[in-house]
C-alpha positions as CSV (number, residue, x, y, z in Angstrom):
1,M,187.1,-20.1,-84.7
2,K,190.6,-21.6,-84.2
3,N,191.3,-19.0,-81.5
4,R,188.1,-19.8,-79.7
5,I,189.0,-23.5,-79.7
6,M,192.4,-22.8,-78.3
7,K,191.0,-20.5,-75.6
8,L,188.6,-23.2,-74.5
9,R,191.0,-26.1,-75.1
10,D,191.1,-27.3,-71.4
11,F,187.4,-26.9,-71.1
12,Y,186.8,-29.1,-74.2
13,I,189.1,-31.8,-72.9
14,L,187.7,-31.8,-69.4
15,W,184.1,-31.5,-70.5
16,S,184.2,-34.3,-73.2
17,T,186.1,-36.9,-71.1
18,Q,184.2,-36.3,-67.9
19,S,180.9,-36.5,-69.9
20,L,182.1,-39.8,-71.3
21,S,182.8,-41.1,-67.8
22,Q,179.4,-39.8,-66.6
23,L,177.7,-41.8,-69.4
24,G,179.4,-45.0,-68.2
25,S,178.3,-44.3,-64.6
26,A,174.7,-43.5,-65.7
27,M,174.6,-46.8,-67.7
28,T,175.6,-48.8,-64.6
29,Q,173.0,-47.0,-62.5
30,F,170.2,-47.7,-65.0
31,A,171.3,-51.4,-65.3
32,L,171.2,-51.8,-61.5
33,T,167.7,-50.3,-61.5
34,L,166.6,-52.9,-63.9
35,W,168.3,-55.6,-61.9
36,I,166.6,-54.5,-58.6
37,Y,163.2,-54.2,-60.2
38,E,163.5,-57.7,-61.6
39,K,164.4,-58.9,-58.1
40,T,161.7,-57.0,-56.2
41,G,159.0,-55.5,-58.5
42,S,158.9,-52.6,-56.0
43,A,159.1,-48.9,-56.9
44,L,160.4,-48.1,-53.4
45,S,163.2,-50.6,-53.7
46,T,164.5,-49.2,-56.9
47,A,164.1,-45.6,-55.6
48,S,166.1,-46.6,-52.6
49,L,169.2,-47.1,-54.8
50,S,169.1,-43.4,-55.7
51,I,168.2,-42.4,-52.2
52,C,171.4,-44.0,-50.9
53,T,173.4,-42.0,-53.5
54,Y,171.9,-38.7,-52.7
55,A,171.6,-38.9,-48.9
56,P,175.4,-38.5,-48.1
57,Y,175.5,-36.0,-51.0
58,V,173.0,-33.8,-49.3
59,I,174.1,-34.3,-45.7
60,M,177.8,-33.8,-46.2
61,S,177.8,-31.2,-49.1
62,I,178.4,-28.1,-46.9
63,F,181.5,-29.6,-45.3
64,A,182.7,-31.1,-48.6
65,G,182.6,-27.7,-50.3
66,A,184.8,-26.3,-47.5
67,L,187.2,-29.1,-48.1
68,T,187.2,-28.3,-51.8
69,D,188.2,-24.7,-51.1
70,K,191.1,-25.9,-48.8
71,F,192.7,-28.4,-51.2
72,D,193.9,-28.6,-54.8
73,K,190.9,-29.0,-57.1
74,K,192.6,-31.3,-59.6
75,K,193.9,-33.7,-56.9
76,T,190.5,-33.7,-55.2
77,M,188.8,-34.7,-58.5
78,L,191.3,-37.4,-59.2
79,V,191.1,-39.0,-55.8
80,C,187.3,-38.9,-55.7
81,D,187.0,-40.4,-59.2
82,L,189.4,-43.2,-58.3
83,M,187.5,-44.1,-55.1
84,A,184.2,-44.1,-57.0
85,A,185.7,-46.4,-59.6
86,L,186.8,-48.8,-57.0
87,T,183.2,-49.1,-55.7
88,T,182.2,-50.1,-59.3
89,V,184.9,-52.7,-59.3
90,L,183.5,-54.1,-56.1
91,V,180.0,-54.4,-57.6
92,F,181.6,-56.2,-60.5
93,V,183.3,-58.7,-58.3
94,L,180.2,-59.3,-56.1
95,Y,178.1,-59.8,-59.2
96,K,180.5,-62.3,-60.9
97,T,180.8,-64.4,-57.6
98,D,176.9,-64.4,-57.2
99,L,177.2,-62.6,-53.9
100,L,175.6,-59.3,-55.0
101,S,172.6,-58.3,-52.9
102,M,170.5,-55.2,-52.4
103,W,172.2,-54.1,-49.2
104,H,175.6,-54.3,-51.0
105,L,174.3,-51.8,-53.6
106,Y,172.8,-49.5,-51.0
107,A,176.1,-49.4,-49.0
108,I,178.2,-49.0,-52.1
109,N,176.0,-46.2,-53.5
110,M,176.2,-44.3,-50.2
111,F,180.0,-44.4,-50.4
112,S,180.0,-43.4,-54.1
113,G,177.6,-40.6,-53.3
114,L,180.0,-39.3,-50.6
115,M,182.8,-39.2,-53.2
116,N,180.6,-37.3,-55.6
117,T,179.8,-34.9,-52.8
118,V,183.4,-33.7,-52.7
119,Q,184.1,-34.1,-56.4
120,Q,181.2,-32.1,-57.7
121,P,182.0,-28.7,-56.2
122,A,185.7,-29.2,-57.2
123,S,184.5,-29.8,-60.8
124,E,182.3,-26.7,-60.7
125,V,185.2,-24.5,-59.6
126,A,187.5,-26.2,-62.2
127,N,185.2,-25.2,-65.0
128,T,185.0,-21.6,-63.7
129,L,188.8,-21.4,-63.7
130,I,189.3,-22.6,-67.3
131,V,186.3,-20.8,-68.9
132,P,186.5,-17.0,-69.7
133,K,183.5,-15.1,-68.2
134,D,182.1,-14.1,-71.7
135,E,181.8,-17.9,-72.5
136,Y,179.8,-18.9,-69.4
137,Q,176.4,-19.1,-71.2
138,K,177.7,-21.0,-74.2
139,T,179.8,-23.5,-72.1
140,S,176.8,-23.9,-69.9
141,G,174.8,-24.9,-73.0
142,L,177.5,-27.4,-73.9
143,M,177.4,-29.0,-70.4
144,S,173.6,-29.2,-70.8
145,L,174.1,-30.8,-74.2
146,S,176.4,-33.5,-72.7
147,R,173.9,-34.2,-69.9
148,S,171.2,-34.5,-72.5
149,L,173.2,-37.0,-74.7
150,I,173.9,-39.0,-71.6
151,S,170.2,-39.1,-70.8
152,I,169.5,-40.4,-74.3
153,G,172.4,-42.9,-74.5
154,N,172.5,-44.4,-71.1
155,P,169.1,-46.1,-71.0
156,L,169.3,-47.3,-74.6
157,I,172.8,-48.6,-74.4
158,A,172.4,-50.0,-70.9
159,A,169.2,-51.8,-71.6
160,A,170.7,-53.3,-74.8
161,L,173.9,-54.4,-73.1
162,Y,172.1,-55.6,-70.1
163,G,169.8,-57.7,-72.2
164,I,172.5,-59.1,-74.4
165,A,175.5,-59.5,-72.1
166,G,174.4,-58.8,-68.6
167,L,175.3,-56.4,-65.8
168,D,179.0,-57.2,-66.0
169,A,179.2,-55.9,-69.6
170,V,177.7,-52.6,-68.5
171,I,180.1,-52.3,-65.6
172,G,183.0,-53.0,-68.0
173,V,182.1,-50.1,-70.2
174,D,181.8,-47.9,-67.1
175,L,185.3,-48.7,-66.1
176,V,186.8,-48.0,-69.5
177,T,185.2,-44.6,-69.7
178,F,186.5,-43.8,-66.2
179,G,190.0,-44.7,-67.3
180,I,189.8,-42.3,-70.2
181,A,188.6,-39.4,-68.1
182,F,191.1,-40.1,-65.3
183,L,194.1,-40.0,-67.6
184,A,192.8,-36.9,-69.5
185,L,192.5,-35.0,-66.2
186,L,195.8,-36.3,-64.9
187,L,197.9,-35.6,-68.0
188,F,196.4,-32.8,-70.0
189,I,194.6,-30.4,-67.6
190,K,196.4,-27.7,-65.7
191,L,194.2,-25.5,-63.4
192,P,195.2,-22.0,-62.5
193,E,195.9,-21.2,-58.8
194,I,193.3,-19.4,-56.8
195,E,194.2,-16.6,-54.4
196,T,192.4,-17.7,-51.2
197,G,194.1,-15.6,-48.6
198,N,194.0,-17.6,-45.3
199,G,191.2,-19.9,-46.6
200,K,193.4,-23.0,-46.8
201,S,194.4,-22.7,-43.1
202,E,191.0,-22.0,-41.8
203,N,188.8,-24.6,-40.0
204,V,186.4,-26.5,-42.2
205,L,183.4,-25.5,-40.1
206,V,184.4,-21.8,-40.5
207,L,184.6,-22.2,-44.2
208,A,181.3,-24.0,-44.3
209,K,179.7,-21.2,-42.3
210,E,181.0,-18.6,-44.8
211,G,179.1,-20.4,-47.6
212,L,175.8,-20.2,-45.6
213,V,176.5,-16.5,-44.7
214,F,177.0,-15.6,-48.4
215,L,173.7,-17.1,-49.3
216,K,171.9,-15.3,-46.5
217,Q,173.4,-12.0,-47.7
218,N,172.3,-12.7,-51.3
219,P,168.5,-13.6,-51.0
220,L,167.9,-13.8,-54.8
221,V,170.5,-16.6,-55.2
222,L,169.0,-18.3,-52.1
223,H,165.5,-18.1,-53.3
224,V,166.4,-19.5,-56.8
225,I,168.1,-22.4,-55.0
226,L,165.1,-23.1,-52.8
227,F,162.8,-22.9,-55.8
228,M,164.9,-25.5,-57.5
229,A,164.7,-27.6,-54.4
230,G,160.9,-27.7,-54.8
231,V,161.3,-28.6,-58.5
232,N,163.7,-31.4,-57.5
233,L,161.2,-32.8,-55.1
234,T,158.7,-33.2,-57.9
235,A,161.2,-34.4,-60.4
236,S,162.7,-37.0,-58.2
237,S,159.3,-38.4,-57.3
238,F,158.7,-38.6,-61.0
239,D,161.9,-40.6,-61.4
240,A,160.7,-43.1,-58.8
241,V,157.2,-43.4,-60.4
242,L,158.2,-43.7,-64.0
243,P,159.5,-47.3,-63.9
244,A,156.4,-48.4,-62.0
245,L,154.2,-46.7,-64.7
246,V,156.0,-48.1,-67.8
247,I,157.5,-51.5,-66.9
248,P,154.3,-53.3,-65.9
249,R,152.6,-52.1,-69.0
250,Q,155.3,-52.1,-71.7
251,G,158.5,-53.6,-70.3
252,N,162.2,-52.7,-69.9
253,N,162.9,-51.7,-73.5
254,V,160.0,-49.2,-73.7
255,L,161.2,-47.7,-70.4
256,G,164.6,-47.2,-72.1
257,V,163.0,-45.5,-75.0
258,V,160.8,-43.3,-72.9
259,T,163.7,-42.3,-70.7
260,A,165.8,-41.5,-73.7
261,C,163.2,-39.1,-75.0
262,S,164.0,-36.8,-72.2
263,G,167.6,-36.8,-73.3
264,I,166.6,-36.1,-76.9
265,A,164.6,-33.1,-75.7
266,M,167.5,-31.8,-73.7
267,V,169.9,-32.2,-76.7
268,I,167.6,-29.9,-78.7
269,G,167.0,-27.6,-75.8
270,S,170.8,-27.4,-75.2
271,F,171.2,-25.3,-78.3
272,L,168.9,-22.6,-76.9
273,P,171.4,-21.0,-74.5
274,T,174.1,-21.0,-77.3
275,V,171.9,-19.2,-79.9
276,L,169.6,-17.0,-77.8
277,P,170.7,-13.6,-76.7
278,K,171.1,-12.8,-73.1
279,P,167.6,-12.5,-71.5
280,K,166.5,-9.4,-69.8
281,D,165.4,-11.3,-66.8
282,R,167.1,-14.6,-66.1
283,V,165.1,-15.3,-63.0
284,R,161.8,-15.1,-64.9
285,V,163.2,-17.5,-67.5
286,I,163.9,-20.0,-64.7
287,Y,160.4,-20.1,-63.2
288,L,158.5,-19.9,-66.6
289,T,160.4,-22.8,-68.1
290,M,159.8,-24.9,-65.0
291,L,156.1,-24.0,-65.0
292,F,155.8,-25.2,-68.6
293,S,157.8,-28.4,-67.9
294,L,155.9,-29.4,-64.8
295,G,152.6,-28.4,-66.2
296,T,152.7,-30.6,-69.3
297,E,154.7,-33.8,-68.8
298,N,153.1,-35.2,-65.7
299,F,149.6,-34.7,-67.0
300,L,150.3,-36.4,-70.3
301,L,151.9,-39.4,-68.6
302,A,149.1,-39.6,-66.0
303,F,146.2,-39.7,-68.5
304,S,147.7,-41.8,-71.3
305,R,148.5,-45.5,-71.7
306,N,150.2,-44.9,-75.1
307,P,154.0,-45.0,-75.3
308,V,154.0,-42.4,-78.1
309,V,152.2,-40.0,-75.8
310,W,154.6,-40.8,-73.0
311,C,157.5,-40.0,-75.2
312,F,155.9,-36.7,-76.3
313,G,155.3,-35.8,-72.6
314,Q,158.9,-36.5,-71.8
315,F,160.0,-34.3,-74.7
316,L,157.8,-31.3,-73.5
317,G,158.9,-31.8,-69.9
318,W,162.6,-31.7,-70.6
319,A,163.1,-29.5,-73.7
320,L,163.4,-26.2,-71.7
321,V,165.5,-27.7,-68.8
322,P,168.9,-26.8,-70.4
323,L,167.7,-23.2,-70.8
324,M,166.7,-23.0,-67.1
325,A,170.0,-24.7,-66.0
326,A,172.1,-22.3,-68.1
327,N,170.5,-19.2,-66.6
328,Q,170.9,-20.5,-63.1
329,N,174.5,-21.4,-63.8
330,V,175.2,-17.8,-65.1
331,I,173.5,-16.3,-62.0
332,M,175.7,-18.4,-59.7
333,R,179.0,-17.8,-61.5
334,N,178.4,-14.1,-61.7
335,S,177.1,-13.7,-58.2
336,V,179.7,-15.9,-56.3
337,P,183.4,-14.9,-56.1
338,V,185.6,-17.7,-57.4
339,E,187.4,-18.1,-54.1
340,L,184.1,-18.8,-52.4
341,Q,182.5,-20.9,-55.1
342,G,183.5,-24.3,-53.6
343,R,181.8,-23.7,-50.3
344,V,178.8,-21.8,-51.8
345,Y,178.2,-24.4,-54.4
346,A,178.4,-27.1,-51.8
347,C,175.8,-25.2,-49.7
348,R,173.7,-24.9,-52.8
349,N,174.0,-28.7,-53.3
350,T,172.7,-29.3,-49.8
351,L,169.8,-26.9,-50.1
352,Q,168.8,-27.6,-53.7
353,F,169.2,-31.3,-53.7
354,F,168.1,-32.4,-50.2
355,T,164.6,-32.8,-51.6
356,I,165.8,-35.5,-54.0
357,P,166.0,-38.4,-51.6
358,I,162.8,-37.2,-50.0
359,G,161.1,-37.2,-53.4
360,L,162.4,-40.6,-54.4
361,F,161.2,-42.1,-51.1
362,L,157.8,-40.4,-51.3
363,G,157.3,-41.3,-55.0
364,G,158.1,-45.0,-54.4
365,F,156.2,-45.1,-51.1
366,F,153.0,-43.5,-52.5
367,V,153.0,-45.8,-55.5
368,D,153.5,-49.0,-53.5
369,H,151.5,-48.3,-50.4
370,I,148.8,-45.7,-51.3
371,C,148.1,-45.2,-55.0
372,E,148.3,-48.8,-56.3
373,P,146.2,-50.2,-53.4
374,F,143.7,-47.3,-53.9
375,M,143.4,-48.1,-57.6
376,E,143.0,-51.8,-56.8
377,V,140.0,-50.9,-54.6
378,K,138.6,-48.7,-57.3
379,S,139.1,-51.3,-60.0
380,G,135.3,-51.5,-60.4
381,S,134.9,-47.7,-60.8
382,A,134.3,-46.6,-64.4
383,F,135.6,-43.1,-63.5
384,W,138.9,-44.0,-61.9
385,T,139.8,-46.8,-64.4
386,G,138.7,-44.6,-67.3
387,V,141.1,-41.8,-66.2
388,F,144.1,-43.9,-64.9
389,G,143.7,-47.4,-66.3
390,T,143.5,-50.7,-64.6
391,G,146.0,-53.2,-63.2
392,K,149.5,-52.6,-62.0
393,G,150.7,-49.2,-63.3
394,S,147.3,-47.4,-62.7
395,G,148.5,-46.3,-59.3
396,A,151.6,-44.9,-60.8
397,A,149.4,-42.9,-63.2
398,L,147.4,-41.5,-60.3
399,M,150.7,-40.5,-58.7
400,M,151.8,-38.7,-61.9
401,F,148.6,-36.6,-61.7
402,I,149.4,-35.7,-58.0
403,L,152.9,-34.6,-59.1
404,A,151.5,-32.4,-61.9
405,I,149.4,-30.5,-59.4
406,T,152.2,-30.3,-56.9
407,G,154.7,-28.9,-59.5
408,I,152.3,-26.2,-60.6
409,V,151.6,-25.0,-57.1
410,I,155.3,-25.0,-56.2
411,T,156.2,-22.9,-59.3
412,I,153.5,-20.3,-58.9
413,T,154.1,-19.9,-55.2
414,S,157.9,-19.6,-55.5
415,S,157.7,-17.1,-58.4
416,R,155.9,-14.7,-56.1
417,F,158.9,-14.6,-53.8
418,M,161.5,-14.4,-56.5
419,R,159.9,-11.4,-58.1
420,R,160.8,-9.4,-55.0
421,Y,164.5,-9.4,-56.0
422,K,166.2,-8.2,-59.2
423,Y,169.3,-9.8,-60.7
424,V,171.6,-7.3,-62.2
425,E,174.4,-8.6,-64.5
426,D,177.6,-6.6,-64.9
């Protein structure tokens, strides 16, 4: 046990401190979502905050991955984290001087998203460099565990802090956690050098093209990424719809509890990759877990007005996500040479996550302009009100039903393509 801890020392330090910083950032994002919804009451307005974060992330990821492979990974992470922290300081100053407005948040989130675009592939490569190959599945489970704990903690802590001390208290916690992670990376983490040949002297466009070429030559990896893009389309629409479903009916605190239930599910699910043996077919695990998730959660939230059922639906929808993520992570790390991982992971980010801003927009737009008006027109219909309820929030319930059908269709269709290819693990 002691030898294992020493072997993964750098991973444990990097993982724990970066996870703490991510918790602080997630708390700020949740608090800003509450602040915007209080100001506007619009699902699309709150979704636009996330859209502004993901848009540069998707558009610039290919080039950012090439930059990651050209430069020192540790320095890249430090610079990007520092710049993102400065944007949080700017939000704090604007809020304290009563100048904060929605367009400020949209612009700041776009810049923060750009920094994350460069930082994320560098972080992926850093974890590959400090983790032995035989520990990939277990460390992937630990990373899923931390994401799960963040999902539990951030809405509960943020909602409590926001209600008691306001937005500035949440931002203060965010900055403290950033400082801890920054100093840990700066002082205690040493990353091995990567043999890249002439990669550092090559043009960024050439390096970006190499990432796309690799995916074209490895169709299984590409198809898994595209399947996850479809899943993200549905999941991001869900994220835009959830506040519009819960807040009008039960308020901010219940939204925090319902959101935290997804994190509880992922905490429990995070132990699955660490205790289960290596599956015979990792690709099959990926699409079967997503079929279960998308085929249960959205239906339960669509047809119920009970917070307990919402929480149960969240649990079912997220419990198997860590198992899916761990298997995709193992496929990527075993399939992509480490000297190419920055640019290939960045291409993956563009292809897998480009649907997130689209889904956020569609979810918010459909709720505000189609589903809620439709349910208002149908307010006298016993069928529609019996199924989805009445008043504000009923349109969000209708949208949840649409997302349930969409998720099942995407999963079944994509699984037919992925079955054509077999993943072989050395």
